[in-house]
C-alpha positions as CSV (number, residue, x, y, z in Angstrom):
1,X,-5.0,-30.1,63.4
2,X,-4.3,-27.0,60.9
3,X,-2.6,-29.5,58.5
4,X,-5.4,-31.6,58.3
5,X,-7.6,-28.6,57.4
6,X,-5.3,-27.6,54.6
7,X,-5.4,-31.2,53.1
8,X,-9.3,-31.2,53.3
9,X,-9.3,-27.6,51.6
10,X,-7.0,-28.8,48.9
11,X,-9.4,-31.7,48.1
12,X,-12.2,-29.8,48.0
13,X,-10.5,-27.5,45.3
14,X,-9.4,-30.4,43.5
15,X,-12.9,-31.7,43.2
16,X,-14.3,-28.3,42.3
17,X,-11.9,-28.0,39.5
18,X,-12.5,-31.3,38.2
19,X,-16.2,-30.7,37.9
20,X,-15.8,-27.5,36.4
21,X,-12.9,-28.2,34.3
22,X,-14.2,-26.3,31.2
23,X,-14.1,-23.0,33.0
24,X,-10.7,-23.4,34.3
25,X,-8.9,-25.2,31.5
26,X,-6.3,-22.1,31.0
27,X,-3.9,-22.8,34.1
28,X,-6.4,-20.8,36.3
29,X,-5.0,-21.3,40.1
30,X,-7.5,-21.7,42.9
31,X,-6.6,-20.5,46.4
32,X,-10.3,-21.2,47.5
33,X,-13.4,-22.1,45.5
34,X,-15.6,-19.3,44.2
35,X,-19.2,-19.0,44.3
36,X,-20.3,-18.5,40.6
37,X,-23.5,-17.8,39.2
38,X,-24.3,-18.2,35.5
39,X,-20.7,-19.7,35.2
40,X,-21.2,-20.7,31.4
41,X,-20.9,-16.6,31.1
42,X,-17.7,-16.4,32.8
43,X,-14.3,-16.7,30.7
44,X,-10.7,-17.2,32.6
45,X,-7.6,-16.5,30.5
46,X,-4.3,-17.9,31.4
47,X,-2.7,-18.0,34.7
48,X,-5.5,-16.3,36.6
49,X,-5.5,-16.6,40.4
50,X,-8.6,-16.8,42.6
51,X,-8.4,-16.6,46.4
52,X,-11.1,-17.4,49.1
53,X,-14.9,-16.0,49.5
54,X,-14.7,-14.5,45.5
55,X,-18.2,-14.0,44.0
56,X,-18.8,-14.0,40.3
57,X,-22.3,-13.4,38.9
58,X,-21.9,-14.0,35.3
59,X,-25.5,-13.1,34.0
60,X,-24.0,-10.3,31.9
61,X,-20.7,-12.1,31.0
62,X,-17.4,-11.6,32.7
63,X,-13.9,-11.9,30.9
64,X,-10.7,-12.1,33.0
65,X,-7.6,-11.8,31.0
66,X,-4.2,-13.2,31.5
67,X,-2.5,-13.1,34.9
68,X,-5.2,-11.6,37.2
69,X,-5.1,-12.1,41.0
70,X,-9.0,-11.8,42.4
71,X,-8.0,-11.3,46.1
72,X,-10.3,-12.3,49.2
73,X,-13.9,-11.2,48.8
74,X,-13.6,-9.9,45.5
75,X,-17.2,-9.5,43.6
76,X,-17.7,-9.2,40.0
77,X,-21.4,-8.6,39.3
78,X,-22.5,-8.2,35.9
79,X,-26.1,-7.7,36.4
80,X,-28.5,-5.2,38.4
81,X,-32.0,-3.6,38.7
82,X,-32.6,-1.1,35.8
83,X,-33.5,2.5,37.1
84,X,-35.3,3.1,33.9
85,X,-39.0,3.9,34.4
86,X,-38.2,2.9,38.2
87,X,-42.0,3.7,39.3
88,X,-42.7,0.5,37.5
89,X,-39.6,-1.4,37.9
90,X,-39.5,-1.1,41.5
91,X,-42.2,-3.5,41.5
92,X,-41.0,-5.8,38.4
93,X,-37.5,-6.2,39.1
94,X,-36.1,-6.0,35.8
95,X,-32.5,-6.7,35.5
96,X,-29.7,-5.2,33.2
97,X,-26.9,-7.3,32.1
98,X,-23.7,-5.8,31.2
99,X,-20.4,-7.2,30.3
100,X,-17.4,-6.8,32.9
101,X,-13.7,-7.1,31.3
102,X,-10.8,-7.4,33.6
103,X,-7.5,-6.7,31.7
104,X,-4.3,-8.5,31.7
105,X,-2.0,-8.1,34.7
106,X,-4.6,-6.7,37.3
107,X,-4.8,-7.1,40.8
108,X,-8.2,-6.6,42.5
109,X,-7.2,-6.4,46.1
110,X,-9.5,-7.8,49.1
111,X,-12.9,-7.2,49.0
112,X,-13.2,-5.1,45.7
113,X,-16.8,-4.8,44.2
114,X,-16.9,-4.4,40.4
115,X,-20.4,-3.6,38.8
116,X,-22.0,-4.1,35.6
117,X,-20.5,-3.0,32.5
118,X,-17.1,-2.0,33.8
119,X,-13.9,-2.4,31.7
120,X,-10.6,-2.5,33.7
121,X,-7.5,-1.6,31.5
122,X,-4.4,-3.7,31.6
123,X,-1.8,-3.3,34.6
124,X,-4.0,-1.8,37.1
125,X,-4.5,-2.4,41.1
126,X,-7.4,-1.6,42.8
127,X,-7.2,-1.0,46.3
128,X,-9.0,-2.9,49.0
129,X,-12.3,-2.3,49.7
130,X,-13.2,-0.2,46.5
131,X,-16.0,0.0,44.5
132,X,-15.6,0.1,40.7
133,X,-18.7,1.7,39.1
134,X,-17.1,2.9,35.8
135,X,-14.5,1.9,33.5
136,X,-10.8,2.3,34.8
137,X,-8.8,2.9,31.4
138,X,-5.6,4.5,32.3
139,X,-3.2,1.7,32.7
140,X,-0.3,1.9,35.4
141,X,-2.2,3.2,38.2
142,X,-3.6,2.2,41.5
143,X,-7.3,3.1,41.8
144,X,-9.1,3.2,45.1
145,X,-12.1,4.6,46.9
146,X,-16.0,4.3,46.4
147,X,-16.3,5.0,43.7
148,X,-12.7,4.2,42.4
149,X,-10.7,6.7,41.0
150,X,-6.8,7.1,40.3
151,X,-4.5,7.5,43.4
152,X,-0.9,7.0,42.3
153,X,1.0,6.0,39.2
154,X,2.6,2.8,39.5
155,X,4.1,2.1,36.0
């Protein structure tokens, strides 16, 4: 029975890639079907791997560079409420869109959340469950926590 479900999943992934071939034209490898909002603002470079339950909100633009892995449950959210003039905005719900850039050879482990306006440099691992609220610019480190900060040098 498990074999049957694996075949069905592969067919779903194949159909999803076929229907969205402009997004996946650079050899993106899907292990699950990501949920995407504003997919026209999402760019995947070569050899990106996307696992199950990934959420990408591209309103502010998302650029995922070469050889990046988005593990189970990763969320990249490029939009959020404006906190300026909160007294008014708590009613009007104005959003601010900011670009997210994920550098080459980055591994975002399970359930990492990346918030609007963040840039992650190349050769970084972000530990499971971390929340990235600010740029991670020091390559060769494991980052983790909420908010994410450098934990250990790996290169």
